[in-house]
N, C-alpha and C positions, 0 to 999 in steps of 0.2 A: 739637584737641579729640578725645577718645577716643570710640570707638563703643560705645554701651551694650551690655552683655552679651546682653540679650534680642534686640537687632538682629543681633548676630553669630550667635547660635544660630538665629534665623529664616533668615538668609542661608545658613548651613550646611545647614539642613534643606531649603531651596529648591534648593540646588545638588545635594544628594543625590537629591531627588525628580526633578529634571531628568535627572540621570545615569541613574537607574533607568528612567525613561520612555524615554530614548534607547536603553537596553539592550534594552527590550522590543521596540522597533521593529526593532532589528538582529536579535534572535533570531527574530522573526516572519519577516523576510526570509530568514534562513538556513533556517528550517523550510520555507518555501515552495520554496526552491531544492533542498532535499534530498529529491527524489522519486526513488526507485529504479524504473526502468522495465524491464518485461519484455514480450516478445511470446511467447505460447504458441500453438502451432498444433495443432489436432486432426486427426490423420491415422489412416488404417487401415493397420495393419502386421500382416501374417500373420494376418488375420482378426479382429484386435482393434483397437478404437478407443482412442487414447491421446493425451493432451496432451503435446507435446514442445516444447522440451527441459525436462528436470526433473532433479532438484528445483531449486527457487528458494531461494536463501539470502540472508537479510537480517538486520539487527540490530534488536533490540527498540527500538521508538520511531520507526523509520523509516516514512516515508510511501511506500507501494508503489502503483504503477500497473501494471496488467496489461492488455495489449491481446490479445484472444482472437480467433483466426481459425479458422473451421471449413472445413477442406479435404477433409472426407470426401465422396466422390462418391456413395455409396450413400444411399438413403432410410433414415431420415427426414432431412429437410433441416436440422433444428436439433439441437444438442447443448448440454448444460449445462456450466457451470463453476461449482463451488461450493467455498467454504472456510467450513465451518459456524462455526468459532470466531471469524471476523471478519465474519460477516453477509454474505458474498459469495454471490450467486446470480444468475448470468447465463444467458440463453438466447441462443445464438449461431447465427444462421442462416447457411447456406452463402452465401458471397459478401457477407456484411454483418458486418465485424469489429465487435466491441463492446469497450468499455473499462470498467474499474472502478478506483477508487482507495480506499485504506483505510490506516489506521495499524496497523502490526504491534505491538500493545500488550501482547502476552504472548509469553513465550519458550516454545519447544518445537518439536515436529515435528507438522505438521498435514496432513491429507489434502486434496488438491486433486483433485476428481472431477466426473464427470458425474452430476448429480442427476436427470436425465430418463430415462436408460436404463442398465440393469445387464445383464450385467457389462461394465464398461469397465476398462481398466488405469488406475489412479489414479497421480498423481504426488504430490509433497509440496512444502510450503513449510516451510523450516527457519528458525526465528527464534532467533538467537543472543542470549544475555544481554548 
């Protein structure tokens, strides 16, 4: 007995839907695994505070996790780490590392700086297309 055309179309649609749903789960897992991790340390070098190493280079769309450590021995005990274009703004206390995670959703060269005290030597995050 032949399978009616509407049953074949429904089966094909269901198979396609299951394949798409399976693909979403796989891509979600891949996206969760694709975190680029960096550690930046704030130090005093020749009288200037600076986040090192820098610059950070990532690709557009990547998830970025930055761990920030404040190793400046002078007061004040806290320094900032900000990337305005990605809504990043941390206060990092001496001896208490902080972390932030964001998606680099725009390409370009962006300043990574201390928003609490000026002047500091800024570094950059470079997001490639």
